KETITI-87488 format. One record per atom (N, C-alpha, C, O): x, y, z; atom name. Coordinates in steps of 0.2 Angstrom, whole numbers. Layout:
N
((X Y Z) 'CA'),
...
END
This chain:
256
((4 -6 0) 'N'),
((0 0 0) 'CA'),
((4 6 0) 'C'),
((9 7 4) 'O'),
((3 11 -4) 'N'),
((7 17 -5) 'CA'),
((5 22 1) 'C'),
((-1 23 3) 'O'),
((10 25 4) 'N'),
((9 30 9) 'CA'),
((6 36 6) 'C'),
((8 38 1) 'O'),
((0 38 9) 'N'),
((-3 44 6) 'CA'),
((-3 50 10) 'C'),
((-5 55 8) 'O'),
((-1 49 17) 'N'),
((-1 55 21) 'CA'),
((2 61 19) 'C'),
((9 60 18) 'O'),
((-1 66 18) 'N'),
((2 72 16) 'CA'),
((4 72 8) 'C'),
((8 77 6) 'O'),
((3 67 4) 'N'),
((5 67 -2) 'CA'),
((0 68 -8) 'C'),
((1 69 -14) 'O'),
((-6 69 -5) 'N'),
((-12 70 -10) 'CA'),
((-11 77 -14) 'C'),
((-8 81 -12) 'O'),
((-13 76 -20) 'N'),
((-13 82 -24) 'CA'),
((-6 85 -26) 'C'),
((-4 90 -26) 'O'),
((-2 80 -29) 'N'),
((5 82 -31) 'CA'),
((5 86 -37) 'C'),
((-1 86 -40) 'O'),
((10 89 -39) 'N'),
((10 94 -44) 'CA'),
((13 92 -50) 'C'),
((17 96 -53) 'O'),
((12 86 -53) 'N'),
((15 84 -59) 'CA'),
((13 88 -65) 'C'),
((17 88 -70) 'O'),
((8 92 -64) 'N'),
((6 96 -70) 'CA'),
((9 103 -70) 'C'),
((8 107 -74) 'O'),
((13 104 -65) 'N'),
((16 111 -64) 'CA'),
((23 111 -66) 'C'),
((27 107 -63) 'O'),
((24 114 -72) 'N'),
((31 114 -74) 'CA'),
((35 120 -73) 'C'),
((41 120 -74) 'O'),
((31 125 -71) 'N'),
((35 132 -71) 'CA'),
((37 133 -64) 'C'),
((33 131 -59) 'O'),
((43 136 -63) 'N'),
((46 137 -56) 'CA'),
((41 141 -52) 'C'),
((40 140 -46) 'O'),
((39 147 -54) 'N'),
((34 151 -50) 'CA'),
((28 148 -47) 'C'),
((27 149 -41) 'O'),
((25 143 -51) 'N'),
((19 140 -48) 'CA'),
((21 135 -43) 'C'),
((18 134 -38) 'O'),
((27 132 -44) 'N'),
((29 127 -39) 'CA'),
((31 130 -32) 'C'),
((30 128 -27) 'O'),
((35 136 -33) 'N'),
((37 140 -27) 'CA'),
((31 143 -23) 'C'),
((30 143 -17) 'O'),
((26 145 -27) 'N'),
((20 148 -24) 'CA'),
((16 142 -20) 'C'),
((13 143 -15) 'O'),
((15 136 -23) 'N'),
((12 131 -20) 'CA'),
((15 129 -13) 'C'),
((12 127 -8) 'O'),
((22 129 -13) 'N'),
((26 127 -7) 'CA'),
((25 132 -2) 'C'),
((24 131 4) 'O'),
((25 139 -4) 'N'),
((24 144 1) 'CA'),
((17 144 4) 'C'),
((16 145 10) 'O'),
((12 143 -1) 'N'),
((5 142 2) 'CA'),
((4 137 7) 'C'),
((1 138 12) 'O'),
((7 131 5) 'N'),
((6 125 10) 'CA'),
((10 127 17) 'C'),
((7 126 22) 'O'),
((16 130 16) 'N'),
((19 131 23) 'CA'),
((15 136 27) 'C'),
((14 136 33) 'O'),
((12 141 23) 'N'),
((9 147 27) 'CA'),
((2 144 30) 'C'),
((0 146 35) 'O'),
((-1 139 26) 'N'),
((-8 137 28) 'CA'),
((-7 131 33) 'C'),
((-12 131 38) 'O'),
((-2 127 33) 'N'),
((-2 121 37) 'CA'),
((4 120 41) 'C'),
((3 116 46) 'O'),
((9 123 40) 'N'),
((15 122 44) 'CA'),
((17 127 49) 'C'),
((19 125 55) 'O'),
((17 133 47) 'N'),
((20 138 51) 'CA'),
((17 138 58) 'C'),
((20 140 63) 'O'),
((10 137 59) 'N'),
((7 137 65) 'CA'),
((5 130 67) 'C'),
((0 129 71) 'O'),
((8 125 65) 'N'),
((6 118 66) 'CA'),
((6 117 74) 'C'),
((11 119 77) 'O'),
((1 113 76) 'N'),
((1 111 83) 'CA'),
((-1 104 83) 'C'),
((-5 101 88) 'O'),
((2 100 78) 'N'),
((0 93 78) 'CA'),
((3 89 84) 'C'),
((1 83 85) 'O'),
((8 91 87) 'N'),
((12 87 92) 'CA'),
((14 92 98) 'C'),
((14 98 96) 'O'),
((16 90 104) 'N'),
((18 94 109) 'CA'),
((24 99 108) 'C'),
((25 103 112) 'O'),
((28 97 103) 'N'),
((34 102 101) 'CA'),
((32 109 100) 'C'),
((36 113 100) 'O'),
((25 110 98) 'N'),
((23 117 97) 'CA'),
((23 121 103) 'C'),
((24 127 102) 'O'),
((23 118 109) 'N'),
((23 121 115) 'CA'),
((30 123 117) 'C'),
((31 128 121) 'O'),
((36 120 114) 'N'),
((42 121 117) 'CA'),
((47 125 111) 'C'),
((52 127 113) 'O'),
((45 125 105) 'N'),
((49 127 100) 'CA'),
((49 135 100) 'C'),
((45 138 103) 'O'),
((54 138 97) 'N'),
((55 145 96) 'CA'),
((51 147 89) 'C'),
((47 152 89) 'O'),
((52 143 84) 'N'),
((49 144 78) 'CA'),
((49 137 74) 'C'),
((53 133 75) 'O'),
((44 137 69) 'N'),
((45 131 65) 'CA'),
((50 132 59) 'C'),
((51 137 57) 'O'),
((54 126 58) 'N'),
((59 126 53) 'CA'),
((56 123 47) 'C'),
((56 117 47) 'O'),
((54 127 42) 'N'),
((51 124 36) 'CA'),
((55 120 32) 'C'),
((54 115 29) 'O'),
((61 123 30) 'N'),
((66 120 25) 'CA'),
((68 126 21) 'C'),
((65 132 21) 'O'),
((73 125 17) 'N'),
((75 131 13) 'CA'),
((79 128 6) 'C'),
((81 123 6) 'O'),
((79 133 1) 'N'),
((82 131 -5) 'CA'),
((78 132 -11) 'C'),
((73 136 -10) 'O'),
((79 128 -16) 'N'),
((75 129 -22) 'CA'),
((69 124 -23) 'C'),
((70 118 -22) 'O'),
((63 127 -23) 'N'),
((57 123 -23) 'CA'),
((57 119 -30) 'C'),
((53 114 -30) 'O'),
((61 120 -34) 'N'),
((61 116 -40) 'CA'),
((68 112 -41) 'C'),
((70 109 -46) 'O'),
((71 110 -35) 'N'),
((77 107 -35) 'CA'),
((76 100 -37) 'C'),
((71 96 -36) 'O'),
((82 97 -40) 'N'),
((82 90 -42) 'CA'),
((84 86 -36) 'C'),
((83 80 -36) 'O'),
((87 89 -31) 'N'),
((89 85 -25) 'CA'),
((86 88 -18) 'C'),
((87 94 -17) 'O'),
((83 84 -14) 'N'),
((80 86 -8) 'CA'),
((84 82 -2) 'C'),
((85 76 -2) 'O'),
((87 86 2) 'N'),
((91 83 8) 'CA'),
((86 83 14) 'C'),
((83 88 15) 'O'),
((86 78 17) 'N'),
((81 77 23) 'CA'),
((85 75 29) 'C'),
((88 70 30) 'O'),
((86 80 34) 'N'),
((89 78 40) 'CA'),
((84 76 45) 'C'),
((78 73 43) 'O'),
((85 76 52) 'N'),
((81 73 57) 'CA'),
((77 78 60) 'C'),
((71 77 61) 'O'),
((80 83 63) 'N'),
((76 88 67) 'CA'),
((80 94 68) 'C'),
((86 94 68) 'O'),
((77 100 69) 'N'),
((81 106 70) 'CA'),
((84 106 76) 'C'),
((82 102 81) 'O'),
((90 109 77) 'N'),
((94 109 83) 'CA'),
((93 116 86) 'C'),
((89 120 84) 'O'),
((98 118 90) 'N'),
((98 124 94) 'CA'),
((98 130 89) 'C'),
((94 134 90) 'O'),
((103 130 85) 'N'),
((103 136 80) 'CA'),
((98 136 75) 'C'),
((95 142 74) 'O'),
((96 131 73) 'N'),
((90 131 68) 'CA'),
((84 133 71) 'C'),
((80 137 68) 'O'),
((82 131 77) 'N'),
((77 134 81) 'CA'),
((77 141 82) 'C'),
((71 145 82) 'O'),
((82 144 83) 'N'),
((83 151 84) 'CA'),
((82 155 77) 'C'),
((79 161 77) 'O'),
((85 152 72) 'N'),
((86 156 65) 'CA'),
((80 154 60) 'C'),
((79 158 56) 'O'),
((77 148 62) 'N'),
((71 146 57) 'CA'),
((74 143 51) 'C'),
((70 142 46) 'O'),
((80 141 50) 'N'),
((83 139 44) 'CA'),
((87 132 46) 'C'),
((90 132 51) 'O'),
((86 127 42) 'N'),
((89 120 43) 'CA'),
((97 121 42) 'C'),
((99 124 37) 'O'),
((100 117 46) 'N'),
((108 116 45) 'CA'),
((111 123 44) 'C'),
((114 124 39) 'O'),
((111 126 50) 'N'),
((115 133 50) 'CA'),
((121 133 55) 'C'),
((124 138 55) 'O'),
((122 127 59) 'N'),
((127 127 63) 'CA'),
((133 123 60) 'C'),
((134 124 54) 'O'),
((137 120 64) 'N'),
((143 117 62) 'CA'),
((142 111 56) 'C'),
((145 110 51) 'O'),
((136 107 58) 'N'),
((134 102 53) 'CA'),
((132 105 46) 'C'),
((133 102 41) 'O'),
((129 111 47) 'N'),
((127 115 40) 'CA'),
((133 117 37) 'C'),
((133 117 30) 'O'),
((138 119 40) 'N'),
((144 122 37) 'CA'),
((148 116 33) 'C'),
((150 116 27) 'O'),
((147 110 36) 'N'),
((150 104 33) 'CA'),
((146 102 27) 'C'),
((149 100 22) 'O'),
((139 102 28) 'N'),
((135 101 22) 'CA'),
((137 106 16) 'C'),
((137 103 10) 'O'),
((138 112 17) 'N'),
((139 117 12) 'CA'),
((146 115 9) 'C'),
((146 115 3) 'O'),
((151 113 13) 'N'),
((157 111 10) 'CA'),
((156 104 6) 'C'),
((159 104 0) 'O'),
((152 100 8) 'N'),
((151 93 4) 'CA'),
((148 95 -2) 'C'),
((149 92 -8) 'O'),
((143 99 -2) 'N'),
((139 101 -8) 'CA'),
((144 105 -13) 'C'),
((144 104 -19) 'O'),
((149 109 -10) 'N'),
((153 113 -15) 'CA'),
((158 108 -18) 'C'),
((160 109 -24) 'O'),
((160 102 -15) 'N'),
((164 97 -18) 'CA'),
((161 94 -24) 'C'),
((165 91 -28) 'O'),
((155 94 -25) 'N'),
((151 91 -31) 'CA'),
((148 96 -35) 'C'),
((144 95 -39) 'O'),
((150 103 -34) 'N'),
((148 108 -38) 'CA'),
((141 111 -37) 'C'),
((138 113 -42) 'O'),
((139 110 -31) 'N'),
((132 112 -29) 'CA'),
((132 117 -24) 'C'),
((137 117 -20) 'O'),
((127 121 -23) 'N'),
((127 126 -18) 'CA'),
((120 125 -14) 'C'),
((116 121 -17) 'O'),
((119 127 -8) 'N'),
((113 127 -4) 'CA'),
((107 129 -8) 'C'),
((101 127 -8) 'O'),
((108 134 -12) 'N'),
((103 138 -16) 'CA'),
((100 133 -22) 'C'),
((95 134 -25) 'O'),
((104 128 -24) 'N'),
((102 124 -29) 'CA'),
((99 117 -27) 'C'),
((97 113 -31) 'O'),
((98 116 -20) 'N'),
((95 110 -18) 'CA'),
((90 113 -13) 'C'),
((89 119 -12) 'O'),
((86 108 -10) 'N'),
((81 110 -5) 'CA'),
((83 105 1) 'C'),
((84 100 1) 'O'),
((83 109 7) 'N'),
((85 105 13) 'CA'),
((79 106 18) 'C'),
((77 111 19) 'O'),
((77 100 21) 'N'),
((72 100 26) 'CA'),
((74 95 31) 'C'),
((79 92 31) 'O'),
((69 94 36) 'N'),
((70 89 41) 'CA'),
((63 85 42) 'C'),
((58 87 40) 'O'),
((64 79 45) 'N'),
((58 75 47) 'CA'),
((54 79 51) 'C'),
((48 79 50) 'O'),
((57 81 57) 'N'),
((53 86 61) 'CA'),
((54 93 59) 'C'),
((59 95 57) 'O'),
((49 97 60) 'N'),
((49 104 59) 'CA'),
((50 108 65) 'C'),
((52 114 64) 'O'),
((50 105 71) 'N'),
((51 109 77) 'CA'),
((57 105 81) 'C'),
((57 99 80) 'O'),
((60 109 85) 'N'),
((66 106 89) 'CA'),
((64 102 95) 'C'),
((60 105 99) 'O'),
((66 96 95) 'N'),
((64 92 102) 'CA'),
((68 95 107) 'C'),
((74 97 107) 'O'),
((65 96 113) 'N'),
((69 99 119) 'CA'),
((75 96 121) 'C'),
((76 89 121) 'O'),
((81 99 122) 'N'),
((87 97 123) 'CA'),
((90 93 117) 'C'),
((95 89 118) 'O'),
((88 94 112) 'N'),
((90 90 106) 'CA'),
((90 83 106) 'C'),
((94 79 104) 'O'),
((85 80 110) 'N'),
((84 73 111) 'CA'),
((82 70 104) 'C'),
((80 74 99) 'O'),
((82 64 103) 'N'),
((80 60 97) 'CA'),
((72 62 96) 'C'),
((69 62 101) 'O'),
((70 62 90) 'N'),
((63 62 88) 'CA'),
((59 56 91) 'C'),
((62 51 91) 'O'),
((53 57 94) 'N'),
((49 52 96) 'CA'),
((45 49 91) 'C'),
((43 53 86) 'O'),
((43 43 91) 'N'),
((39 40 86) 'CA'),
((32 44 85) 'C'),
((30 45 79) 'O'),
((29 46 90) 'N'),
((23 50 89) 'CA'),
((24 57 86) 'C'),
((20 59 82) 'O'),
((30 60 87) 'N'),
((31 66 84) 'CA'),
((33 65 76) 'C'),
((30 69 72) 'O'),
((36 60 75) 'N'),
((37 58 68) 'CA'),
((31 57 64) 'C'),
((30 59 58) 'O'),
((26 53 67) 'N'),
((20 52 64) 'CA'),
((16 58 63) 'C'),
((12 59 58) 'O'),
((16 63 68) 'N'),
((12 69 67) 'CA'),
((15 73 62) 'C'),
((11 77 59) 'O'),
((21 73 61) 'N'),
((25 78 56) 'CA'),
((26 75 49) 'C'),
((28 79 45) 'O'),
((26 69 48) 'N'),
((28 66 42) 'CA'),
((24 69 36) 'C'),
((27 69 31) 'O'),
((18 70 37) 'N'),
((14 73 32) 'CA'),
((16 79 29) 'C'),
((16 80 23) 'O'),
((19 83 33) 'N'),
((22 89 30) 'CA'),
((28 88 26) 'C'),
((29 91 20) 'O'),
((32 83 28) 'N'),
((38 81 23) 'CA'),
((36 78 17) 'C'),
((38 80 11) 'O'),
((31 74 17) 'N'),
((29 70 11) 'CA'),
((25 75 6) 'C'),
((25 75 0) 'O'),
((22 80 9) 'N'),
((18 85 5) 'CA'),
((24 90 2) 'C'),
((23 91 -4) 'O'),
((29 91 5) 'N'),
((35 95 2) 'CA'),
((38 91 -4) 'C'),
((39 94 -9) 'O'),
((38 84 -3) 'N'),
((41 80 -8) 'CA'),
((36 80 -14) 'C'),
((38 81 -20) 'O'),
((29 80 -13) 'N'),
((25 80 -18) 'CA'),
((25 87 -22) 'C'),
((23 87 -28) 'O'),
((26 92 -19) 'N'),
((26 99 -22) 'CA'),
((33 100 -26) 'C'),
((33 101 -32) 'O'),
((39 98 -23) 'N'),
((45 99 -26) 'CA'),
((47 94 -31) 'C'),
((49 96 -36) 'O'),
((44 88 -30) 'N'),
((46 82 -35) 'CA'),
((53 82 -37) 'C'),
((54 82 -43) 'O'),
((57 80 -32) 'N'),
((64 80 -33) 'CA'),
((66 73 -37) 'C'),
((62 68 -37) 'O'),
((71 73 -40) 'N'),
((74 67 -44) 'CA'),
((77 62 -38) 'C'),
((77 56 -39) 'O'),
((80 65 -33) 'N'),
((84 62 -28) 'CA'),
((82 64 -21) 'C'),
((83 70 -20) 'O'),
((81 60 -17) 'N'),
((81 62 -10) 'CA'),
((87 59 -6) 'C'),
((88 53 -6) 'O'),
((91 63 -3) 'N'),
((96 61 1) 'CA'),
((95 62 8) 'C'),
((94 67 11) 'O'),
((94 56 11) 'N'),
((92 56 18) 'CA'),
((98 56 23) 'C'),
((103 52 21) 'O'),
((98 60 28) 'N'),
((104 61 32) 'CA'),
((103 58 39) 'C'),
((100 61 43) 'O'),
((106 52 40) 'N'),
((105 49 46) 'CA'),
((100 44 46) 'C'),
((96 43 42) 'O'),
((99 41 52) 'N'),
((94 35 53) 'CA'),
((87 37 53) 'C'),
((83 33 49) 'O'),
((85 42 56) 'N'),
((78 43 56) 'CA'),
((75 45 50) 'C'),
((70 42 48) 'O'),
((78 49 46) 'N'),
((76 51 39) 'CA'),
((76 45 35) 'C'),
((71 44 31) 'O'),
((81 41 35) 'N'),
((82 35 31) 'CA'),
((76 30 32) 'C'),
((73 28 27) 'O'),
((75 29 38) 'N'),
((70 24 40) 'CA'),
((63 26 38) 'C'),
((59 22 36) 'O'),
((62 33 39) 'N'),
((55 35 37) 'CA'),
((54 35 30) 'C'),
((48 33 28) 'O'),
((58 37 26) 'N'),
((57 38 19) 'CA'),
((57 31 16) 'C'),
((53 30 11) 'O'),
((62 26 18) 'N'),
((62 20 15) 'CA'),
((56 15 17) 'C'),
((54 10 14) 'O'),
((54 17 23) 'N'),
((49 12 26) 'CA'),
((52 6 29) 'C'),
((48 1 29) 'O'),
((58 6 30) 'N'),
((62 0 32) 'CA'),
((66 1 38) 'C'),
((68 6 40) 'O'),
((68 -5 41) 'N'),
((72 -4 48) 'CA'),
((79 -3 47) 'C'),
((83 -3 52) 'O'),
((82 -4 41) 'N'),
((89 -4 40) 'CA'),
((92 2 42) 'C'),
((90 8 41) 'O'),
((98 1 46) 'N'),
((101 7 49) 'CA'),
((106 10 44) 'C'),
((108 7 39) 'O'),
((108 16 45) 'N'),
((112 20 40) 'CA'),
((118 17 39) 'C'),
((121 18 33) 'O'),
((121 14 44) 'N'),
((128 11 43) 'CA'),
((128 5 38) 'C'),
((133 3 35) 'O'),
((122 2 37) 'N'),
((121 -3 32) 'CA'),
((120 -1 25) 'C'),
((122 -4 21) 'O'),
((116 4 25) 'N'),
((113 6 18) 'CA'),
((116 13 15) 'C'),
((115 14 9) 'O'),
((120 16 19) 'N'),
((123 23 16) 'CA'),
((127 21 9) 'C'),
((130 16 8) 'O'),
((126 26 5) 'N'),
((129 26 -1) 'CA'),
((126 21 -7) 'C'),
((129 20 -12) 'O'),
((120 18 -5) 'N'),
((117 14 -9) 'CA'),
((110 17 -11) 'C'),
((106 18 -7) 'O'),
((109 17 -17) 'N'),
((102 20 -19) 'CA'),
((97 15 -20) 'C'),
((98 9 -21) 'O'),
((91 18 -19) 'N'),
((85 13 -19) 'CA'),
((79 17 -23) 'C'),
((77 23 -21) 'O'),
((76 14 -29) 'N'),
((71 17 -32) 'CA'),
((64 17 -28) 'C'),
((63 11 -26) 'O'),
((61 22 -27) 'N'),
((55 22 -23) 'CA'),
((50 26 -26) 'C'),
((51 30 -31) 'O'),
((43 26 -24) 'N'),
((38 31 -26) 'CA'),
((35 34 -20) 'C'),
((33 30 -15) 'O'),
((34 40 -20) 'N'),
((30 44 -15) 'CA'),
((25 48 -18) 'C'),
((26 52 -22) 'O'),
((19 46 -16) 'N'),
((13 49 -18) 'CA'),
((12 49 -26) 'C'),
((10 54 -29) 'O'),
((15 43 -29) 'N'),
((14 42 -36) 'CA'),
((20 45 -40) 'C'),
((21 44 -46) 'O'),
((25 49 -36) 'N'),
((31 52 -39) 'CA'),
((37 47 -38) 'C'),
((38 45 -33) 'O'),
((40 45 -44) 'N'),
((45 41 -44) 'CA'),
((52 44 -43) 'C'),
((53 50 -46) 'O'),
((56 42 -39) 'N'),
((63 45 -38) 'CA'),
((67 40 -35) 'C'),
((66 34 -33) 'O'),
((74 42 -33) 'N'),
((79 38 -30) 'CA'),
((80 40 -23) 'C'),
((80 46 -22) 'O'),
((80 36 -18) 'N'),
((82 37 -11) 'CA'),
((89 35 -11) 'C'),
((91 30 -13) 'O'),
((93 40 -8) 'N'),
((100 39 -7) 'CA'),
((102 41 0) 'C'),
((103 47 2) 'O'),
((103 36 4) 'N'),
((105 37 11) 'CA'),
((112 39 12) 'C'),
((116 37 9) 'O'),
((113 44 17) 'N'),
((120 47 18) 'CA'),
((120 47 26) 'C'),
((115 48 29) 'O'),
((126 47 28) 'N'),
((127 48 35) 'CA'),
((126 56 36) 'C'),
((127 60 32) 'O'),
((123 57 42) 'N'),
((122 64 44) 'CA'),
((129 68 45) 'C'),
((133 65 48) 'O'),
((129 74 42) 'N'),
((136 77 43) 'CA'),
((138 78 50) 'C'),
((144 78 51) 'O'),
((134 78 55) 'N'),
((136 78 62) 'CA'),
((140 72 64) 'C'),
((144 72 68) 'O'),
((139 66 60) 'N'),
((142 60 62) 'CA'),
((150 61 61) 'C'),
((154 59 64) 'O'),
((152 65 55) 'N'),
((159 67 54) 'CA'),
((162 72 59) 'C'),
((168 72 60) 'O'),
((157 76 62) 'N'),
((160 80 67) 'CA'),
((162 76 73) 'C'),
((166 78 77) 'O'),
((158 71 75) 'N'),
((159 67 81) 'CA'),
((165 62 79) 'C'),
((169 61 84) 'O'),
((165 59 73) 'N'),
((170 55 71) 'CA'),
((173 57 65) 'C'),
((171 55 59) 'O'),
((179 61 65) 'N'),
((182 63 59) 'CA'),
((183 58 53) 'C'),
((184 59 47) 'O'),
((184 52 56) 'N'),
((186 46 51) 'CA'),
((180 45 46) 'C'),
((181 42 41) 'O'),
((174 47 48) 'N'),
((168 46 43) 'CA'),
((168 51 37) 'C'),
((164 50 33) 'O'),
((172 57 38) 'N'),
((172 62 33) 'CA'),
((174 59 26) 'C'),
((170 61 21) 'O'),
((179 55 25) 'N'),
((180 52 19) 'CA'),
((175 48 16) 'C'),
((174 48 10) 'O'),
((171 44 20) 'N'),
((165 40 18) 'CA'),
((160 45 15) 'C'),
((157 44 10) 'O'),
((159 50 19) 'N'),
((154 55 17) 'CA'),
((156 58 10) 'C'),
((151 59 6) 'O'),
((162 60 9) 'N'),
((164 63 3) 'CA'),
((163 58 -3) 'C'),
((161 60 -8) 'O'),
((165 52 -1) 'N'),
((164 47 -7) 'CA'),
((157 46 -9) 'C'),
((155 45 -15) 'O'),
((152 46 -4) 'N'),
((145 45 -5) 'CA'),
((143 51 -9) 'C'),
((139 50 -13) 'O'),
((145 57 -7) 'N'),
((142 63 -10) 'CA'),
((145 63 -17) 'C'),
((141 66 -22) 'O'),
((151 61 -19) 'N'),
((153 61 -25) 'CA'),
((149 57 -30) 'C'),
((149 59 -36) 'O'),
((144 53 -28) 'N'),
((140 49 -33) 'CA'),
((134 53 -34) 'C'),
((130 51 -39) 'O'),
((132 58 -31) 'N'),
((126 62 -32) 'CA'),
((125 65 -39) 'C'),
((120 64 -41) 'O'),
((130 68 -42) 'N'),
((129 71 -49) 'CA'),
((127 65 -54) 'C'),
((122 67 -58) 'O'),
((130 60 -53) 'N'),
((128 54 -58) 'CA'),
((121 51 -56) 'C'),
((117 50 -61) 'O'),
((119 51 -50) 'N'),
((112 49 -48) 'CA'),
((107 54 -50) 'C'),
((101 51 -52) 'O'),
((108 60 -50) 'N'),
((103 65 -52) 'CA'),
((100 63 -60) 'C'),
((95 64 -61) 'O'),
((105 61 -64) 'N'),
((103 60 -71) 'CA'),
((101 53 -72) 'C'),
((100 51 -78) 'O'),
((102 49 -67) 'N'),
((100 41 -68) 'CA'),
((93 40 -69) 'C'),
((89 43 -65) 'O'),
((91 36 -73) 'N'),
((84 34 -74) 'CA'),
((82 29 -68) 'C'),
((85 24 -68) 'O'),
((77 31 -65) 'N'),
((75 26 -59) 'CA'),
((72 20 -62) 'C'),
((67 20 -66) 'O'),
((74 14 -59) 'N'),
((71 8 -61) 'CA'),
((64 7 -58) 'C'),
((62 12 -54) 'O'),
((60 2 -58) 'N'),
((54 1 -55) 'CA'),
((54 2 -48) 'C'),
((58 -1 -44) 'O'),
((50 7 -45) 'N'),
((51 9 -38) 'CA'),
((48 4 -33) 'C'),
((43 0 -35) 'O'),
((50 4 -27) 'N'),
((47 1 -22) 'CA'),
((43 6 -19) 'C'),
((45 12 -17) 'O'),
((36 5 -18) 'N'),
((31 10 -15) 'CA'),
((32 11 -8) 'C'),
((32 6 -4) 'O'),
((34 17 -6) 'N'),
((35 18 1) 'CA'),
((28 17 5) 'C'),
((23 19 3) 'O'),
((29 13 11) 'N'),
((23 11 14) 'CA'),
((21 4 13) 'C'),
((16 1 16) 'O'),
((25 0 9) 'N'),
((23 -7 8) 'CA'),
((23 -11 15) 'C'),
((27 -10 19) 'O'),
((18 -16 16) 'N'),
((18 -19 22) 'CA'),
((24 -24 23) 'C'),
((26 -25 29) 'O'),
((26 -27 17) 'N'),
((32 -31 18) 'CA'),
((38 -28 14) 'C'),
((39 -30 8) 'O'),
((42 -25 17) 'N'),
((48 -22 14) 'CA'),
((53 -27 11) 'C'),
((53 -32 14) 'O'),
((56 -25 5) 'N'),
((61 -30 2) 'CA'),
((67 -30 6) 'C'),
((68 -26 11) 'O'),
((71 -35 5) 'N'),
((78 -36 8) 'CA'),
((82 -30 7) 'C'),
((81 -27 2) 'O'),
((87 -30 11) 'N'),
((92 -24 11) 'CA'),
((96 -24 4) 'C'),
((97 -18 2) 'O'),
((97 -29 1) 'N'),
((101 -29 -5) 'CA'),
((97 -26 -11) 'C'),
((100 -25 -16) 'O'),
((91 -24 -10) 'N'),
((87 -20 -15) 'CA'),
((90 -13 -16) 'C'),
((89 -10 -21) 'O'),
((94 -11 -11) 'N'),
((97 -5 -12) 'CA'),
((103 -6 -17) 'C'),
((107 -11 -16) 'O'),
((103 -2 -22) 'N'),
((107 -3 -28) 'CA'),
((113 2 -28) 'C'),
((112 7 -26) 'O'),
((119 -1 -30) 'N'),
((124 4 -30) 'CA'),
((128 2 -37) 'C'),
((130 -4 -38) 'O'),
((130 7 -40) 'N'),
((134 6 -46) 'CA'),
((141 6 -45) 'C'),
((146 6 -49) 'O'),
((143 8 -39) 'N'),
((150 8 -37) 'CA'),
((152 3 -32) 'C'),
((147 0 -29) 'O'),
((158 2 -31) 'N'),
((160 -3 -26) 'CA'),
((160 1 -19) 'C'),
((164 5 -17) 'O'),
((155 -1 -15) 'N'),
((154 2 -8) 'CA'),
((155 -3 -3) 'C'),
((153 -8 -3) 'O'),
((158 0 2) 'N'),
((160 -4 8) 'CA'),
((153 -5 12) 'C'),
((151 0 15) 'O'),
((150 -11 12) 'N'),
((144 -12 16) 'CA'),
((145 -14 23) 'C'),
((140 -16 26) 'O'),
((151 -15 25) 'N'),
((152 -17 32) 'CA'),
((149 -13 37) 'C'),
((148 -7 36) 'O'),
((147 -16 43) 'N'),
((144 -12 48) 'CA'),
((149 -7 51) 'C'),
((155 -9 52) 'O'),
((148 -1 53) 'N'),
((152 4 56) 'CA'),
((150 4 63) 'C'),
((145 6 65) 'O'),
((155 3 67) 'N'),
((154 3 74) 'CA'),
((154 11 77) 'C'),
((160 14 76) 'O'),
((149 13 79) 'N'),
((148 20 81) 'CA'),
((144 20 88) 'C'),
((141 16 89) 'O'),
((145 26 91) 'N'),
((141 27 97) 'CA'),
((135 31 96) 'C'),
((136 37 94) 'O'),
((129 29 97) 'N'),
((123 33 95) 'CA'),
((123 39 99) 'C'),
((121 44 97) 'O'),
((124 38 106) 'N'),
((123 43 111) 'CA'),
((130 47 112) 'C'),
((133 47 117) 'O'),
((132 50 106) 'N'),
((139 54 106) 'CA'),
((138 60 111) 'C'),
((132 63 111) 'O'),
((143 62 114) 'N'),
((142 68 118) 'CA'),
((141 74 113) 'C'),
((144 75 108) 'O'),
((136 79 115) 'N'),
((135 85 112) 'CA'),
((140 90 113) 'C'),
((142 91 119) 'O'),
((143 93 108) 'N'),
((148 99 109) 'CA'),
((144 104 113) 'C'),
((139 106 112) 'O'),
((148 107 118) 'N'),
((145 112 122) 'CA'),
((143 118 118) 'C'),
((138 121 120) 'O'),
((147 120 113) 'N'),
((145 126 110) 'CA'),
((140 125 105) 'C'),
((136 130 103) 'O'),
((138 119 103) 'N'),
((133 118 98) 'CA'),
((130 111 99) 'C'),
((132 106 96) 'O'),
((124 111 102) 'N'),
((121 105 103) 'CA'),
((119 102 96) 'C'),
((117 105 92) 'O'),
((119 95 96) 'N'),
((117 91 90) 'CA'),
((112 86 92) 'C'),
((111 84 97) 'O'),
((108 83 86) 'N'),
((104 78 87) 'CA'),
((108 71 89) 'C'),
((114 71 86) 'O'),
((105 67 92) 'N'),
((108 60 93) 'CA'),
((105 55 89) 'C'),
((101 57 84) 'O'),
((107 49 89) 'N'),
((104 44 85) 'CA'),
((105 45 78) 'C'),
((101 44 73) 'O'),
((111 48 76) 'N'),
((113 50 69) 'CA'),
((115 44 65) 'C'),
((116 44 59) 'O'),
((117 38 68) 'N'),
((120 33 65) 'CA'),
((115 27 64) 'C'),
((117 22 61) 'O'),
END
């Protein structure tokens, strides 16, 4: 069964950039800015909608706003955001050429992990953003985003750097899981892996998606359905999920 929450009324007939941008702005204003679907509405400073090009070919999805994002209303503005910018620059892209969003639109108190009930309440906003933007590629950053979009339990250390054709709201695209940039801040040895995985993004943007796996299927396919055209190290990576948060800039946990 295809996941429908937040996906109704996709804009497959909208080809012009102004119409798509207007639709995204209208949805944000009507449904997201004042959202009270979960208790995070009581503790947030502001909703973090997402930023970038509403007509982007690539949509990056993180997990939840952090301390700085909650204050500025923009995703990935702290140290992890600076690393994301650097990684994008390494493949010839800028923040303005992609769209960046999160699974949750509001910061969990103390930067704790998102709760299942919060993800369920907020996921419709993300899927509606996908339906409007209609990217060719969704790059999920970390465990929570990867598991939500894939509809599968596979951890990021197992599937990073391996693309999977999926369909969301009738829109066919590629899912491409990546480590969260914060992982490389905690463990610098992961930076080389992130750079190698990012290097495949330009080629994936132009790749024709095979028959997709519909997000929301009751019986997910095995992990090897993630396809990779490169030789990728699929071995488990030993990481600590509850890494210490840097005092100067709190980060989400559960990134791995």
